[in-house]
ZAVO-377097 format. One record per residue (C-alpha): x, y negated, z negated; residue in one letter. Coordinates in steps of 0.2 Angstrom, whole numbers, padded with zeros to 4 digits, always signed. Each point is the difference from the previous one (the first is absolute). Layout:
# ZAVO-377097
XYZA...
# end
This chain:
# ZAVO-377097
+0000+0000+0000X+0006-0017+0004X+0008-0011-0014X-0010-0016-0002X-0003-0013-0012X-0017-0008-0004X-0002-0018-0005X+0003-0003-0019X+0012+0014+0000X-0012+0014+0001X+0014+0011+0003X-0002+0015+0012X+0012+0014+0003X-0005+0008+0016X+0002+0018+0005X+0014+0004+0011X+0016-0010+0002X+0011-0010+0011X+0006+0011+0015X+0018+0003-0001X+0011-0007+0013X+0003+0013+0014X-0015+0011-0005X-0006+0007+0017X-0018-0004-0003X-0011-0005+0015X-0016-0007-0003X-0013+0004+0013X-0018-0004+0003X-0012+0013-0007X+0002+0016+0011X-0009+0013-0011X-0006+0017+0005X-0017+0001+0007X-0014+0004-0012X-0009+0016+0000X+0000+0007+0017X-0009+0017-0003X-0006+0008+0017X-0008+0015-0009X-0002+0008-0017X+0017+0010+0002X+0010-0014+0008X+0012-0008-0012X-0003-0018-0003X+0013-0014+0004X+0003-0009-0016X+0009-0014-0008X+0010+0004-0015X-0014-0006-0012X-0012+0011+0009X+0011+0015-0001X+0002-0003-0019X-0019-0001-0002X-0003+0015+0011X+0012+0010-0010X-0008-0003-0016X-0017+0004+0007X+0006+0017+0007X+0009+0004-0016X-0016-0001-0009X-0009+0010+0013X+0012+0014+0001X+0004+0003-0018X+0013+0013-0003X+0002+0003+0018X+0008-0017+0003X+0019+0000-0001X+0005-0018+0004X+0000-0011+0015X+0010-0012+0010X-0002-0013+0013X+0007+0003+0018X+0006-0017+0005X+0003+0006+0018X-0018+0006+0003X-0008-0012-0014X-0009+0015-0007X-0001+0008-0017X+0007+0018-0002X-0008+0010-0014X+0008+0016-0007X-0012+0014-0005X+0006+0016-0008X+0001+0015+0011X-0013+0013+0000X-0019+0002+0004X-0003-0019+0001X-0009-0002+0016X-0014-0010-0008X+0013-0010-0009X+0009-0004+0016X-0017-0005+0008X-0004-0012-0014X+0017-0009+0001X-0001-0001+0019X-0018-0007+0000X+0006-0013-0013X+0013-0006+0014X+0016+0008-0006X+0013+0012+0009X+0001+0016-0009X+0014+0012-0003X+0002+0015-0011X+0014+0001-0012X+0006+0013-0013X+0002-0010-0016X-0015-0006-0009X-0001-0017-0010X+0000+0011-0016X+0015+0009+0005X+0010-0015+0004X-0006-0009-0016X+0006+0016-0010X+0017-0001+0009X+0002-0018-0005X-0004+0004-0018X+0014+0013+0000X+0012-0013+0007X-0005-0011-0014X+0003+0013-0013X+0016+0007+0006X+0009-0013+0011X-0003-0017-0008X+0017-0006+0003X+0005-0018+0002X+0002-0004+0019X-0013+0012+0006X-0017-0003+0008X-0014+0010+0008X-0016-0003+0009X-0013+0009+0011X+0003-0001+0019X-0016+0005+0009X+0009+0001+0017X+0010+0015-0006X-0012+0006-0013X+0014+0001-0013X+0007-0009-0015X+0015-0011+0006X+0014+0000-0014X+0013-0014+0001X+0016-0001-0010X+0011-0015+0000X+0019-0001+0000X+0001+0001-0019X-0008+0017-0001X+0015+0012+0000X+0007+0015-0009X-0012+0009-0011X-0014-0012+0003X+0001+0003+0019X+0000+0019-0004X-0016-0002-0010X-0009-0010+0014X+0005+0014+0012X-0005+0014-0011X-0017-0008-0004X-0004-0003+0018X+0005+0018+0004X-0012+0007-0014X-0015-0009+0008X+0001+0013+0015X+0003-0001+0018X-0010-0014+0009X-0004-0010-0015X+0013-0013-0001X+0015-0008+0009X+0015-0008-0009X+0012-0013+0006X+0015-0010-0006X-0001-0019+0003X+0014-0013-0001X-0001-0014-0012X-0010+0001-0016X-0018-0004-0005X-0002-0016-0009X-0014-0012-0004X+0000-0016+0011X-0003-0016-0010X-0003-0013+0014X-0012-0002+0013X-0015-0009+0007X+0000-0018-0006X+0014+0000-0013X-0005-0001-0018X+0013-0003-0014X+0002+0004-0019X+0013-0002-0013X+0005+0014-0012X+0013+0003-0014X+0010+0009+0013X-0002-0015+0013X-0011-0004+0015X-0012+0012+0008X-0007-0003+0018X-0015+0010+0007X-0013-0003+0013X-0018-0003-0001X-0011+0013+0008X-0018-0006+0002X-0010-0014-0008X-0015+0007-0009X-0014-0005-0012X+0001+0008-0018X-0015+0008-0007X-0004-0016-0011X+0000-0010+0016X+0016-0009-0002X+0013-0001+0014X+0015+0013+0000X+0011+0010+0010X+0007+0018+0002X+0018+0004+0000X+0011+0015-0005X-0002+0007-0018X+0019+0001-0003X+0000-0019+0003X-0014-0003-0013X+0009+0011-0012X+0017-0009+0003X-0008-0018-0004X-0016-0007-0007X+0000-0018+0008X+0003-0003+0019X+0004-0016+0010X-0001-0004+0019X+0017-0007+0000X+0017+0006-0007X+0002-0014-0013X-0019-0005-0001X-0012+0001-0015X-0010+0016-0002X-0017-0001+0009X-0007+0017-0003X+0001+0013-0014X-0001+0019+0001X-0017+0006-0006X+0003+0019+0003X+0015+0010+0005X+0003+0018+0003X+0017+0008+0003X+0005+0014+0001X-0014+0013+0005X-0007-0013+0011X+0007-0017+0006X-0011-0015+0000X-0003-0016-0009X-0014-0012-0001X+0006-0018-0003X-0012-0014-0004X+0003-0018+0005X+0002-0011-0015X-0011-0013+0008X-0018+0007+0002X-0003-0013+0014X+0014+0007+0011X-0006+0003+0017X+0006+0015+0010X+0000+0007+0017X-0004+0017+0006X+0013+0002+0014X+0018+0005+0002X+0013-0012+0007X+0010+0008+0014X+0011-0015+0004X+0000-0013+0013X-0015-0008-0007X-0011+0015+0003X-0010+0011-0012X-0010+0016+0001X-0017-0001-0009X-0003+0013-0013X-0018+0006+0001X+0000+0016-0010X+0010+0013-0010X+0002+0017+0008X+0008+0017-0003X+0015+0005+0010X-0001+0013+0013X+0016+0009+0006X+0005-0005+0018X-0007-0018-0001X+0010-0015+0004X+0003-0012-0015X+0009-0016-0003X+0010-0005-0015X+0003-0018-0005X+0014-0005-0012X+0009-0015-0006X+0017+0008+0003X-0002+0008+0017X-0015-0007+0007X-0012+0009+0011X+0003+0018+0005X-0011+0014+0007X+0000+0019+0000X-0011+0015-0003X-0008+0009-0015X+0009+0017-0001X-0007+0007-0016X-0013-0002-0014X-0001+0004-0019X+0018-0002-0001X+0010+0002-0016X+0017-0009-0002X+0012+0004-0015X+0010-0016-0003X+0015+0000-0011X-0005-0009-0015X+0010-0016-0003X-0004-0001-0018X+0004+0018-0004X+0016+0008+0008X-0008+0017-0002X-0018-0005+0004X-0011+0001+0016X-0013-0013+0005X-0013+0010+0010X-0013-0009+0010X-0014+0010+0008X-0013-0002+0013X+0010-0011+0012X+0000-0003+0018X+0015+0005+0010X+0006-0010+0015X+0014-0002+0012X-0001-0019-0002X+0017-0007-0006X+0001-0011-0016X+0014-0008-0011X+0002-0007-0017X-0012-0014-0004X-0014+0007+0011X-0008+0009-0015X-0019-0004-0001X-0001-0006+0017X-0015+0003+0011X-0002+0016+0011X-0015-0003+0012X-0007+0005+0017X-0002-0010+0016X-0018-0001-0003X+0002-0009-0016X-0002+0015-0012X+0010-0001-0017X+0008+0017-0002X+0015-0001-0013X+0012-0009-0011X+0019+0003+0003X+0007+0011-0014X+0017+0007+0005X+0010+0010+0012X+0017+0003+0007X+0010-0008+0014X-0001-0017+0008X-0007-0009+0015X+0016+0003+0010X+0002+0019-0003X-0019+0003-0003X-0007+0012-0012X-0016+0004-0010X-0010-0011-0011X-0014+0004-0012X-0015-0011-0004X-0013+0000-0014X-0018+0002+0008X-0010-0016-0002X-0016+0009-0002X+0006+0009-0015X+0007-0017-0007X-0017-0009+0002X-0009+0014-0008X+0011+0001-0015X+0001-0019-0003X-0018-0004+0005X+0005-0013+0012X-0007-0003+0017X+0009-0007+0016X-0002-0018+0005X-0001-0017-0009X-0009-0004-0016X-0014-0011+0008X+0012-0013+0008X-0004+0004+0017X+0012+0001+0014X+0006-0018-0002X+0018+0004-0002X+0001+0010+0015X-0009-0010+0013X+0015-0008+0009X+0010+0015+0006X-0003+0011+0015X-0006+0018-0003X+0012+0012+0008X+0001+0018+0004X+0016+0007-0007X+0004+0013+0014X+0017-0001-0006X+0014+0010+0008X+0010-0004-0015X+0013+0013-0007X-0009+0017+0002X+0012+0011-0011X-0002+0018+0006X-0009+0009-0013X+0007+0016-0007X-0010+0015-0006X+0003-0004-0017X-0015+0001-0012X+0001-0014-0012X-0014+0004-0011X+0005-0014-0012X+0010-0015+0001X+0001-0007-0018X+0007-0017-0001X+0014-0005-0012X-0004-0017-0007X+0017-0004-0008X+0005-0014+0011X+0016-0009-0006X+0001-0015+0011X-0009-0011+0013X+0002+0012+0014X-0007+0015-0010X+0004+0018+0003X+0000+0003+0018X-0008+0016+0006X-0003-0001+0019X-0008+0013+0011X+0007+0018+0000X+0015+0003+0012X-0006+0015+0009X+0017+0004+0008X+0002+0016-0009X-0007+0014+0011X+0001+0016-0011X+0001+0006-0017X+0018-0003-0002X+0000-0018+0007X+0006-0014-0011X-0004-0016+0009X+0007-0016-0007X-0012-0014+0004X+0004-0018+0001X-0012-0009-0012X+0006-0013-0013X-0003+0012-0014X+0014+0011-0006X-0007+0016+0007X+0003+0009-0016X-0018+0003-0006X-0018+0000+0004X-0006-0017-0007X-0014-0013+0002X+0000-0014+0012X+0002-0016-0009X
# end
């Protein structure tokens, strides 16, 4: 969202952030996929990403236990739905009539969930992550460069114990970290020094006051936040959750603050945010951060678990669950920044990852829908109207920005590490997917020290 000020210093921190110099983002007029184009009951619909997410939820409820995940095929603009193998002719017909393309798979949702639980019980090692990949119908397990020796052996043996065809495992370069910075920059002071994060989305709190969402590890790190590095605080943390989840609700101190429901994508252009939506594997998403600007990529996994090395306990692990895995890059300072769709759907808040926007990597996001439900907040302004956003052009961020090639890693959780120590925070850019097999040991080029899985502030 664009960063603007209202007369009488009704401060507004807008979602998004200043596009970084050199970011390869091309803003084009809206060129969305055509709406439903069903030519018959069994003909898959041509859908926008938002439509695919809605259809997936509908079909999941329709099929029950036979539903084994879904993903969006961006090439055909169709939703592909997995159903478990067996005598499911009726199930297939139901899904096809609803407008999906159907394929039969071996692993049920219950089996994949049980496999993820086994990983949680036996392989919760700092620097690991796992998520469900509906394209392969398997759990994708990822281990960063810090996972070596007996820890690496534990990961391999646990994956093997799941049985053939249940999970894949891959070593990735760099290390998982939380990324404090992103969107329009927000700043705080702690006993350890300055902290910088990014604003995610402006919202209205349950009591009707103006607020915004950002990463939980940012809200845990500091209570009061400013819109300038040396400025006075203008907002105070109301709720903050980290680890387990990674979101904060921060209320503006002035209840008369006017906010905008858009994302600033640079060059005076914004993307209007119209709704919160769940992520769907295969859909194109855009991330805005104050450190690296606008970048795009694809959702590669859901319900990810990330095991960050705790920065407060040398022997501890900060585990975050239920995250969205993507191949969008990010760097330190991008934490809390907005993840959204071309159509204006608010999808996630930047949590953490590994790599950077030169080498690429994986980045994980807290789902916005879960954060809104937990805090009781709603997207949009607090009755101030769109007054703050009327002077900028609306843009379609069909960015060709760094599209780091996603790896098969399954980052089920990307817990953030909120122990920032200076103004630049603890950089944890996107994962560096240079490693290609179980023995690879990529190096990554992020500003972080590459030694551990940490949060991105």
